[in-house]
N, C-alpha and C positions, 0 to 999 in steps of 0.2 A: 803747605804743599806736602804731598806724600811720595816718597821716593821708594820704588820697588826695585831692589838690588838683587839680581839673580846671577848665581855662579853655577856653571855647569862644568863638570869634569868628563873628559872623554878617555877612551882607551888610548894607550900610547900610540902615537903615529896616526891618529884619526882626526885631530882637531881641525886641520885644513879641509879635510873631506866633509866634516860636519858643517863648517862655516860656508863651504861652497854650496852644500845642499840648502842651508838655511838662506843664503843670499838669493838663490834662485826661487825657492818655493815658500820660505817662511817670512823673510824681511818685508816683501812688498805688502803682504796682507796684514802684517803686524803694524807697519806704518799707517797703513789705510785706517786702522781702527784705533791705534793708540798715539799717533803722531810720531815724530822723530825722537829717538832715545836721548837722553842726556849724554850717554857715553856708551861705547861698545869696545871693550878692552880685552886684549889677549895677554895672558901671563907670560912673563919673561923670567921671573924669579918666584920662589916660593912653591906652592903646589903647582907644578907644570901640567901641561895637557888640559888646561882649564881657560875658560873665558868668562867675562862678567858683562852684563849690560844693565843699565839703569834707566828706568822709565819714570816719568814724572806725571803725577795726577793732582788734581786740585784738592780731592778729598778721597776717603774710602768709598764713598758712594759713586764718585766719578770713575774710580778704578773698577769697581764692580760692574758698572754699566758698560764701560768700554770693553772689558774682558769678556763679558757676557755675549756682546755682540761679535767679538772676534771668535769665540768658541763656536758660534752658530754658523760661521761663515764656512762654506764647503771647501774654499781654497786653504783655510787654516786646517781643516780636518784632513785634507790631503797631505799637507806638510807634516802633520803629526804622524800619519800613517807611514810616509816615506822615511821619517826620522827613526821611528820605531823599527821598521824593517832593516834599516841600515845598521842599527845597534852600535853606533859610535858612542853614545853617551852612556856613562855608567853612574852618574850621580848629579843631583841638583840641590842647591840651597837657595832659599828665598828669604830676604829680610825686608820688611816694610819699615822705613825710617823717616824721621822728620828732622829738620835742621834746628839747631839751638838758636835762640833770639840774638845772641851777640855776633853770630857768624852765619848768617842764613846763606844757604846754597843758592847758587843762580841757576836759572834754567837755560 
């Protein structure tokens, strides 16, 4: 399995606004194409004003197929437009990861 770990940082005081925007316009279309995330997490310590979500794919090809379909969806394009207009996010970090044989991650 391939784990897509994405961390976003928002301007101070805007994380809840970004999450509300995403919950209404982004999450439904993302789940439609990618399935439920493994986790959706809000930072309480460390780099604040950030959140992380983890999506699970069978392979890199599976990820590419699902994300390509999502990118083509007008509802996702609308969310991206609304998010850009809001301007809450200031950075994004993506990591593609696999689990080690002796401690496989669970879906």
